[in-house]
C-alpha positions, -999 to +999 in steps of 0.1 A: -363-174-156-328-177-171-325-173-209-324-204-231-289-216-239-274-210-273-274-245-288-250-240-316-266-212-336-237-189-344-260-159-350-274-158-314-252-144-287-242-166-258-261-156-227-240-139-199-251-139-163-260-105-149-245-091-117-277-101-099-271-137-111-237-138-094-213-126-121-179-116-106-161-085-119-129-094-138-097-096-117-079-079-146-100-047-140-095-048-103-057-054-106-054-026-132-071-003-107-046-012-080-016-007-103-031+027-113-035+036-076+001+027-068+015+046-098-002+077-084+021+074-054+054+074-073+078+103-065+093+120-034+072+127-004+078+147+028+062+127+056+054+146+088+045+119+114+030+118+149+033+086+169+011+078+199+026+052+222+012+037+255+012+058+286+003+089+266+038+092+250+036+113+218+065+117+194+072+135+162+095+128+132+097+142+097+108+117+070+115+118+033+101+088+013+108+081-023+086+056-042+099+042-075+087+015-098+107-012-116+104-017-154+104-055-150+090-071-118+104-104-109+070-115-096+035-102-095+019-074-115+043-046-105+074-040-083+082-009-063+112+004-042+105+025-011+135+044+003+133+066+034+155+088+055+150+115+081+145+152+074+140+163+111+145+137+138+133+155+169+154+129+189+129+102+178+155+076+168+175+082+200+144+074+221+131+047+197+162+029+185+142-001+172+129+021+143+151+023+112+164+059+106+169+051+069+165+021+046+150+006+015+124-020+008+111-037-024+074-045-026+055-066-052+019-061-061+004-096-066-033-094-072-048-081-040-017-087-019+014-066-014+046-087-007+073-067+010+110-075+014+108-061+049+081-057+075+068-025+088+081-030+124+110-054+117+132-066+088+114-099+081+095-102+048+057-098+051+025-099+031-003-074+033-039-079+021-052-049+001-087-035+002-095-007-021-120+017-004-125+039-034-104+054-062-084+075-038-080+052-007-065+018+001-063-003+033-035-026+040-039-054+066-008-072+078-002-100+103+032-113+113+049-125+145+029-109+174+017-079+153-016-071+135-014-038+115-041-018+097-030+011+074-052+035+056-037+056+028-057+083+011-046+105-018-060+141-015-062+172-037-053+156-071-025+135-055-006+164-040-011+151-005-014+118+013-030+111+046-019+079+063-032+064+096-016+033+110-028+012+139-005-015+153-018-042+178+007-065+196-010-097+208-044-080+207-035-047+225-032-015+205+004-004+210+011+023+184-012+048+165+004+069+138-008+099+118+012+109+087+006+140+067+025+138+034+033+164+008+045+155-027+079+172-034+086+155-068+067+136-093+074+101-106+108+095-122+117+070-149+111+034-139+142+016-125+159-006-151+163-043-146+144-069-128+134-064-091 
């Protein structure tokens, strides 16, 4: 039976529902956990990537990716800038010209959603739902135009490495599978000044 309500006696604590009675964990705790996870990704990474395309086409490219935070997000709980450029191309961009050789994107952490200024496979803005698997791994689920994308990102060995796997379906057919092995080259720098 539930406890009797506190009917005005200031010396008795107000009853709080237990987890078994349907209490929901605080959003503040969950969002703080996501901000902490993203802050663990700040810095410069070497990203060695393998792409698997239809018809057994396999391609490789090595990229450098810098992740920075902004001191004052224009929206949401935090803002980040992702900048990328190639380290070794292996003729990837000649054979796949629809991919950006280099670029920059701003992303806003808004609760359990990541809002990006550019999409993963095109330049249109997008939103990704975030699911935190555990303290080291996130899943991002995105849907835009004809694409559905699921990305797993796992931090490994005290955040010295990241393992990323990305699966991209176009109109329900798996078109691209990617495996990224990433090595941290530099730690986080100072937050970028100004509002992003």
